[in-house]
C-alpha positions as CSV (number, residue, x, y, z in Angstrom):
1,M,-5.8,77.3,16.7
2,K,-8.6,75.7,14.6
3,N,-6.0,74.2,12.2
4,S,-4.2,72.6,15.1
5,S,-7.4,71.1,16.5
6,L,-8.3,69.7,13.1
7,F,-4.8,68.2,12.7
8,N,-5.1,66.5,16.1
9,T,-8.5,65.2,15.2
10,L,-7.2,63.7,12.0
11,V,-4.2,62.2,13.7
12,T,-6.5,60.6,16.3
13,L,-8.8,59.2,13.7
14,T,-5.9,57.9,11.8
15,L,-4.5,56.2,14.8
16,I,-8.0,54.7,15.6
17,V,-8.3,53.4,12.0
18,L,-4.7,52.0,12.2
19,C,-5.6,50.3,15.5
20,L,-8.7,48.9,14.0
21,I,-6.8,47.6,11.0
22,I,-4.2,46.1,13.2
23,G,-6.8,44.7,15.5
24,I,-8.8,43.2,12.7
25,S,-5.7,41.9,11.0
26,G,-4.6,40.3,14.2
27,W,-8.0,38.8,14.8
28,L,-8.1,37.5,11.2
29,A,-4.5,36.1,11.5
30,Y,-5.7,34.2,14.6
31,D,-9.3,33.3,13.5
32,L,-8.9,32.4,9.8
33,P,-6.3,29.6,10.3
34,R,-8.3,28.3,13.3
35,R,-11.6,28.2,11.3
36,A,-9.8,26.6,8.4
37,E,-8.3,24.0,10.6
38,R,-11.7,23.1,12.0
39,V,-13.0,22.5,8.4
40,F,-10.0,21.3,6.5
41,G,-7.7,19.9,9.1
42,T,-4.2,20.9,10.2
43,A,-2.1,22.8,7.6
44,S,1.1,21.2,6.4
45,P,4.2,22.3,8.2
46,K,5.7,23.2,4.8
47,V,3.1,26.1,4.5
48,G,4.5,29.4,5.9
49,F,2.4,31.7,8.1
50,L,1.5,34.2,5.4
51,Q,0.7,31.5,2.8
52,R,-1.4,29.6,5.4
53,L,-3.3,32.8,6.1
54,E,-3.9,33.3,2.4
55,L,-4.9,29.7,1.8
56,S,-7.2,29.7,4.8
57,A,-9.1,32.7,3.4
58,Q,-9.3,31.1,-0.1
59,L,-10.5,27.7,1.2
60,L,-13.1,29.2,3.6
61,A,-14.4,31.4,0.7
62,K,-14.9,28.2,-1.4
63,E,-15.8,25.9,1.5
64,Q,-19.0,24.5,0.0
65,K,-17.3,23.5,-3.3
66,L,-14.8,21.5,-1.3
67,I,-17.0,19.8,1.3
68,R,-20.0,19.0,-0.9
69,P,-20.1,16.4,-3.7
70,L,-20.7,17.6,-7.2
71,D,-23.4,15.0,-7.9
72,P,-24.7,12.8,-5.0
73,S,-26.2,10.4,-7.5
74,G,-23.3,10.2,-9.9
75,A,-21.7,7.0,-11.2
76,S,-18.2,5.9,-10.4
77,L,-15.6,6.1,-13.1
78,S,-11.9,5.3,-13.6
79,F,-9.5,8.2,-13.5
80,E,-5.8,7.7,-14.4
81,I,-2.9,9.8,-13.4
82,Q,0.2,9.6,-15.6
83,P,3.7,9.5,-14.1
84,G,5.0,13.0,-13.7
85,E,1.7,14.7,-14.5
86,S,1.3,18.2,-12.9
87,T,-1.1,19.1,-10.2
88,Y,-2.6,21.7,-12.5
89,S,-3.3,19.1,-15.2
90,I,-4.7,16.6,-12.8
91,T,-7.1,19.1,-11.2
92,N,-8.3,20.4,-14.5
93,R,-9.0,16.9,-15.7
94,L,-10.9,16.2,-12.6
95,R,-13.2,19.1,-13.3
96,Q,-13.6,18.2,-17.0
97,S,-14.5,14.6,-15.9
98,G,-17.3,15.9,-13.8
99,L,-15.7,14.9,-10.5
100,I,-15.2,18.4,-8.9
101,Q,-16.6,21.9,-9.1
102,D,-13.6,24.1,-8.8
103,E,-10.0,23.0,-9.8
104,A,-8.4,26.1,-8.2
105,A,-10.1,25.4,-4.8
106,L,-8.8,21.8,-4.9
107,R,-5.3,23.0,-5.8
108,G,-5.4,25.3,-2.8
109,F,-6.5,22.5,-0.5
110,L,-3.7,20.2,-1.9
111,V,-1.1,22.8,-1.1
112,Y,-2.7,23.6,2.3
113,A,-2.7,20.0,3.3
114,G,0.8,19.2,1.8
115,L,-0.7,16.7,-0.6
116,D,0.2,18.5,-3.9
117,T,3.6,16.7,-4.0
118,S,2.4,13.3,-3.1
119,L,-0.3,12.6,-5.8
120,Q,0.2,9.1,-7.0
121,S,0.3,7.9,-10.6
122,G,-2.0,5.0,-11.4
123,E,-5.7,4.2,-12.0
124,F,-8.3,5.3,-9.4
125,K,-11.9,4.6,-8.9
126,L,-13.5,8.0,-8.2
127,S,-17.1,9.3,-8.1
128,P,-18.8,12.7,-8.1
129,R,-20.5,11.4,-5.0
130,M,-17.1,12.1,-3.3
131,T,-16.2,15.5,-2.0
132,A,-13.2,17.3,-3.5
133,I,-11.4,16.7,-0.2
134,E,-12.2,13.0,-0.3
135,I,-10.8,12.9,-3.8
136,A,-7.7,14.6,-2.8
137,W,-7.0,12.0,-0.2
138,A,-8.0,9.1,-2.5
139,L,-5.3,10.3,-5.0
140,Q,-2.7,9.6,-2.3
141,D,-3.3,5.8,-2.5
142,T,-3.2,3.7,-5.6
143,T,-4.5,0.7,-3.7
144,P,-8.1,0.3,-4.9
145,D,-11.0,-1.1,-2.9
146,E,-11.2,-3.9,-5.4
147,V,-8.5,-6.2,-6.7
148,T,-8.2,-8.6,-9.5
149,F,-7.1,-12.1,-8.5
150,R,-6.1,-14.6,-11.2
151,I,-5.9,-18.3,-10.9
152,L,-3.9,-19.9,-13.7
153,P,-4.8,-23.2,-15.3
154,G,-2.5,-26.0,-13.9
155,W,-2.0,-24.3,-10.5
156,R,-2.2,-26.5,-7.4
157,L,-3.6,-25.2,-4.1
158,E,-0.1,-24.2,-2.8
159,E,0.5,-22.1,-5.9
160,I,-2.8,-20.2,-5.5
161,A,-1.8,-19.6,-1.8
162,A,1.6,-18.3,-2.8
163,S,0.1,-15.6,-5.0
164,L,-2.1,-14.2,-2.2
165,P,0.4,-12.0,-0.3
166,T,0.8,-9.7,-3.4
167,S,-2.8,-9.9,-4.4
168,G,-4.2,-7.1,-2.2
169,L,-6.6,-9.6,-0.5
170,E,-6.3,-9.5,3.3
171,F,-6.5,-13.2,4.3
172,S,-3.3,-15.2,4.5
173,P,-2.1,-18.2,2.5
174,D,-2.4,-20.4,5.6
175,Q,-6.0,-19.3,6.1
176,F,-6.8,-20.2,2.5
177,L,-5.0,-23.6,2.6
178,A,-6.9,-24.4,5.9
179,V,-10.2,-24.0,4.1
180,A,-9.1,-25.5,0.8
181,K,-7.5,-28.6,2.2
182,N,-10.3,-29.3,4.7
183,P,-13.5,-27.8,3.3
184,P,-15.9,-27.0,6.1
185,Q,-19.4,-28.5,5.9
186,Q,-21.0,-25.1,5.7
187,L,-19.6,-24.9,2.2
188,E,-22.5,-26.1,0.1
189,F,-20.0,-27.5,-2.5
190,S,-18.5,-29.8,0.2
191,Q,-21.6,-32.1,-0.4
192,Q,-20.4,-32.8,-3.9
193,L,-16.9,-34.1,-2.8
194,P,-15.9,-37.6,-1.8
195,P,-15.2,-38.0,2.0
196,G,-11.9,-36.4,2.9
197,A,-11.4,-34.7,-0.5
198,S,-9.8,-31.2,-0.6
199,L,-10.7,-28.5,-3.1
200,E,-7.7,-29.4,-5.2
201,G,-8.9,-29.1,-8.9
202,Y,-12.1,-27.2,-8.1
203,M,-10.6,-23.7,-7.8
204,F,-11.6,-22.7,-11.3
205,P,-8.9,-20.8,-13.3
206,D,-10.2,-17.3,-14.1
207,S,-9.8,-13.7,-13.2
208,Y,-11.9,-12.6,-10.1
209,R,-12.8,-9.1,-9.2
210,L,-13.0,-9.0,-5.4
211,M,-13.2,-6.5,-2.6
212,R,-9.9,-6.3,-0.7
213,K,-11.7,-7.1,2.5
214,T,-13.3,-10.3,1.0
215,S,-13.1,-13.1,3.6
216,V,-11.4,-16.4,2.8
217,M,-14.8,-18.2,2.9
218,A,-16.3,-15.7,0.6
219,F,-13.4,-16.0,-1.8
220,V,-13.6,-19.8,-1.9
221,E,-17.4,-19.7,-2.4
222,T,-17.0,-17.2,-5.3
223,V,-14.5,-19.5,-7.1
224,L,-16.6,-22.6,-6.5
225,Q,-19.7,-20.9,-7.8
226,N,-17.8,-20.1,-11.0
227,F,-16.8,-23.7,-11.2
228,Q,-20.4,-24.8,-11.0
229,I,-21.4,-22.3,-13.7
230,K,-18.7,-23.3,-16.1
231,V,-19.1,-27.1,-15.5
232,D,-22.6,-27.0,-16.8
233,Q,-25.0,-29.9,-17.6
234,D,-23.6,-30.3,-21.1
235,L,-20.2,-31.0,-19.7
236,Q,-21.5,-33.3,-16.9
237,N,-23.4,-35.3,-19.5
238,G,-20.1,-35.7,-21.4
239,F,-18.4,-36.9,-18.3
240,T,-21.1,-39.5,-17.8
241,R,-20.7,-40.7,-21.3
242,Q,-17.1,-41.5,-20.6
243,G,-18.1,-43.5,-17.5
244,L,-16.8,-40.8,-15.1
245,D,-18.3,-39.0,-12.1
246,L,-17.5,-35.4,-11.4
247,H,-14.5,-36.1,-9.2
248,Q,-13.0,-38.6,-11.6
249,A,-13.6,-36.2,-14.5
250,V,-11.9,-33.3,-12.8
251,T,-9.0,-35.6,-11.7
252,L,-8.5,-36.7,-15.3
253,A,-8.8,-33.1,-16.6
254,S,-6.1,-32.0,-14.1
255,L,-3.7,-34.5,-15.6
256,I,-4.4,-33.3,-19.1
257,Q,-3.9,-29.7,-18.0
258,R,-0.4,-30.5,-16.7
259,E,0.5,-32.8,-19.7
260,A,-0.6,-30.6,-22.5
261,V,1.4,-27.7,-23.8
262,L,-0.8,-27.0,-26.8
263,Q,-4.5,-26.6,-26.1
264,D,-5.5,-28.2,-29.4
265,E,-3.9,-31.5,-28.2
266,M,-6.0,-31.8,-25.1
267,P,-8.8,-33.9,-26.7
268,M,-6.2,-36.3,-28.1
269,I,-4.4,-36.7,-24.7
270,A,-7.8,-37.3,-23.1
271,S,-8.4,-40.0,-25.7
272,V,-5.1,-41.7,-24.8
273,F,-5.8,-41.7,-21.1
274,L,-9.4,-43.0,-21.6
275,N,-8.1,-45.7,-23.8
276,R,-5.5,-46.8,-21.2
277,L,-8.1,-46.8,-18.4
278,E,-10.5,-48.9,-20.5
279,A,-7.6,-51.4,-21.2
280,G,-6.6,-51.5,-17.5
281,M,-3.2,-49.9,-18.2
282,K,-1.4,-47.6,-15.9
283,L,-1.6,-43.9,-16.9
284,D,2.2,-43.4,-16.4
285,S,1.7,-39.6,-16.1
286,D,4.7,-37.6,-15.0
287,P,2.6,-34.8,-13.4
288,T,1.2,-37.2,-10.9
289,V,4.7,-38.0,-9.8
290,Q,5.5,-34.3,-9.6
291,F,2.4,-33.8,-7.5
292,A,3.4,-36.6,-5.2
293,L,6.9,-35.3,-4.7
294,G,5.7,-31.9,-3.7
295,Y,7.9,-28.8,-3.5
296,D,11.3,-29.0,-5.2
297,R,13.5,-26.7,-3.1
298,K,16.5,-27.0,-5.4
299,N,14.6,-25.5,-8.4
300,A,12.0,-23.6,-6.3
301,T,9.0,-25.2,-8.0
302,W,6.1,-27.5,-7.2
303,W,6.7,-29.4,-10.4
304,K,10.1,-31.0,-10.5
305,N,11.5,-31.4,-14.0
306,P,13.2,-33.5,-15.2
307,L,12.2,-36.5,-13.1
308,S,14.7,-39.2,-12.3
309,L,14.1,-43.0,-12.4
310,N,14.0,-42.9,-8.6
311,D,11.4,-40.2,-8.6
312,L,9.1,-42.6,-10.6
313,K,9.2,-45.0,-7.7
314,V,7.9,-42.5,-5.1
315,N,5.5,-44.3,-2.8
316,S,2.3,-42.4,-3.3
317,N,-1.3,-43.3,-4.3
318,Y,-0.9,-40.4,-6.8
319,N,2.0,-42.1,-8.6
320,T,0.4,-43.5,-11.7
321,Y,3.6,-45.4,-12.6
322,L,2.9,-47.6,-9.7
323,H,-0.9,-47.6,-9.3
324,P,-3.4,-48.4,-12.1
325,E,-6.5,-46.2,-12.6
326,L,-6.9,-42.6,-11.7
327,P,-5.1,-41.0,-8.8
328,P,-7.3,-40.4,-5.7
329,G,-8.1,-36.8,-6.7
330,P,-7.0,-33.9,-8.9
331,I,-3.5,-32.7,-8.9
332,A,-4.1,-29.1,-10.1
333,S,-6.9,-26.8,-11.3
334,P,-7.9,-27.7,-14.9
335,G,-9.1,-25.0,-17.2
336,L,-12.3,-25.2,-19.2
337,S,-10.4,-26.6,-22.3
338,A,-9.1,-29.6,-20.3
339,L,-12.6,-30.2,-18.8
340,Q,-14.1,-30.1,-22.3
341,A,-11.4,-32.5,-23.5
342,V,-12.6,-35.1,-20.9
343,A,-16.3,-34.6,-21.8
344,F,-15.6,-34.6,-25.6
345,P,-12.4,-36.5,-26.2
346,A,-11.0,-37.3,-29.6
347,Q,-11.8,-40.6,-31.1
348,A,-8.4,-42.1,-31.7
349,P,-6.7,-45.5,-31.4
350,Y,-3.6,-44.2,-29.5
351,Y,-2.3,-45.6,-26.1
352,Y,0.9,-43.6,-25.9
353,F,2.3,-40.1,-26.3
354,R,5.6,-38.4,-25.7
355,S,7.0,-34.9,-26.4
356,A,7.9,-34.3,-30.1
357,C,11.6,-33.6,-30.8
358,D,11.1,-30.2,-32.5
359,G,10.7,-28.2,-29.3
360,S,7.2,-27.0,-30.3
361,G,5.5,-28.5,-27.3
362,A,3.6,-30.9,-29.5
363,H,3.4,-34.6,-28.8
364,A,3.9,-37.7,-30.9
365,F,1.2,-40.3,-30.5
366,A,1.4,-44.0,-31.0
367,E,-0.8,-47.1,-31.0
368,T,1.8,-49.6,-29.8
369,F,4.8,-49.5,-27.4
370,E,7.1,-50.2,-30.3
371,Q,5.9,-47.2,-32.2
372,H,6.2,-45.2,-29.0
373,K,9.9,-46.2,-28.6
374,Q,10.5,-45.1,-32.2
375,N,9.1,-41.7,-31.4
376,A,11.9,-41.1,-28.9
377,C,14.2,-38.2,-29.6
378,P,17.8,-39.1,-30.7
379,E,20.3,-38.8,-28.0
């Protein structure tokens, strides 16, 4: 009788324990995912029930390591992910770089959120001020907050505009051209321009590191500030010695930029143009005709080449085959070397130059038109 009573008691206790285990398990199966979702967001549909339960428990156990930055005062650094690099390697390097506290916790979150298979290769700007969760999301997007925008020597405004859509900057080519072709008076630089002048020639060729959200006005102001820094007093004194004001100097430099293939020849080309101006001769510069013609749809370029004899007759104030003296304004953005060539030209007796016949990009220079004709390439 006593043995039967003891057995019944043990069975009852066992059932109670089983019920408690089942109840606790059921509660945990309901509560853990719910708590994890509040902290870490919705789990990926790819994660099964049991895996979600396990990951929820792991993430909640390491919650502080995931939601608190490793170093709130840490400096930003570049972090590069190689194509095909494993999640294990990436998370280990993040810890070794001092960006996260626990690589296993981050791997768990990546799987939980379904981000482990969508980590992008590329270079990222990360910081120990970021939480591990913020880093996980940042590694999904290779588009940085900052972009590098490059203006090449010899580009006209339309070519700068054409490069904007793929630059990462958020303003449009039309917005840029609206400001550049009709500079608003709130631009301090506008006071240095002749009435009605655009910013053609003043968008200084260089690489610019900019926030993606930079406004068009802020972009233009940044480039113009760089122009003012590079065109220092020494250069401006050189322009004055050549009898040129700033606008005339930039105009002449833009012609030199488009004419020269070899940078070393720029001072000599500047000398030829200055000699012709002093003698009252037309400059006869092909790039001014190309600028006047505008976009060449057949060859998809702003600089038609070769030019025909009819092209040389285009009715434009920029056509230096028809009009003496400098064109009304620059035809492109001259680089620093072209501007220096205007300020410090070669001292030479030449009035003519044409492309050499060896395909090197060099020019043959001549004092007289007869010598110039002799420098023509054989047909």
